[in-house]
N, C-alpha and C positions, 0 to 999 in steps of 0.2 A: 193666365190661365185658359183651357178652351171652354167655352161659354157652351153650355148645350143650346142657346136660345139661336146661334148662328152657323151650327154646325150644317146646316140643312140650305144656310142663307145663299140668296143671288149672290152670284158676281156685279161688280160695276167693268162692262166691255162698253168700249166707243170706239167706234171705228173713223172719225172725222173727229177735226182735222188730221189725229193721227190717232196710229193702233193703240188703245191701250187698254191691259185687264187688271185690276185691283180685287184680289181675293181676299176676304176677311180673313184671317187665321187667329186672331186673339180679342177678346173684351175687359176691357176694366171698370165696372162700377164703379168703384171707389173713386178715380183720377176723370169718368167720364172721356173713357178715350175708347180708340176702336185701333187697331194694328192689322195692315195687309204688307199681302206680295203684290209687289207690282212688277208687270211689264210692258213696255213702249217699244214700239216699233215707229219707225222715222224715216219714211219713203222718200228716197232720191231718185237722180237717172240713173245712175250706177249701183243703186242696189240697198241697203238701209241702214240707219242705225238703230242699235238696239238697247236697253238698258232695263237691267232687272235690280230689283231691291226684296231682299226678305222679309224685313220688317221696317215699313215705316209706320208710325204713331201720329194719329190724329185726335185733337181735342173734339168730342161729339160738336158743340156746341159751333167751333168754328166751321165742320161739315157743314151744319145747319145754313148756317149764314152765307156759304158759298153755294148750297143749295137752293137756298130761297133767291138770292141776288141772280142765280140763272135764269129764275120766275120773270126779274125787275129790270134786265140787263136795259133796257131803254133808259132808266131813271135813275141807275150806277155809273159814275164814272172810270171806277177802278174795280178790280173783283177779283180776290185770288184765294185758293187755299193750296194751303204748305204743312208739312209735318213737323211734330215737335223739333224734331234735330234738325230744321232748315237744310236739310239734302236734297227737300224735292219740292215744288213749287210751281202751281199752274198761274197764270196772270190774264187774265182779261181784263182792256180799256177800252171805253171807246174812243173812236176817233170821227166819227160822223156819226149822224144819226142811225143808219145800220151799218157801220163799220166798225170791226174789232181790230185791237192786235192781239191774237192770241199768242202767249209765251210761255214757252215749260223750260224748266233749270234745274238742270237735278245735276247733285255735285256729290264728291265721292272721297273723304279722306286716304290717302295711302299711308300705308305701314313706316312709319322713320319720315322722309322729307316727300312733299308734292303732295298732288290731288289731279283728281281728274272732273274735269263740269263739260257739262252738254246745256247748251243753249239754244233752243229752236222758235222761231218767230214767224209769223206768218198772218197778215190782214183776212180775217175770214167776214161773213154777215151773217144774221141772224139764220139765215137758215143753216149755216156751216154748223152751229151750236146748238140747234135744236136737240137734233140726236143725246148729245150729253147734259142739254137740260131734262128732256126726258127720263135720263138713264138718272140719275142723280135722283127724280122727284119719286121714281117708281123705287128707288133704294128702300127696305124697309128702316126704321130707324127705333127700335126695341127702347134703346134710351129717352121715349119721349112716352113711352106706355106708362 
């Protein structure tokens, strides 16, 4: 169902190290989940890759763990956020004191046989991840009220 508390909720917008927008489209109190519309663009030398998903659901508790982990990157070796269907995952792994491997994974099964997968990895530092950290921290968490 569409929860009236989220109708005017801000979206997650990130422009570094990828361009990513997550619009909340549904909230489920019973399962404590939120569902988003996701749009990702990854620039490369001759253009960009784009991925869109209309209904990725996340457990609110896992969202909180990821958000909190972004604040404590210096003390965490591996941090990830994935949807319930495991079709989308962001992973951040520490390589050195201020260097991280950022990995984005998207998977879409095709009707019949086959699947489409996109994996993007890039080495970043804490400055590169600061916008993501600030955006997740500013995101309203109605489930903690």
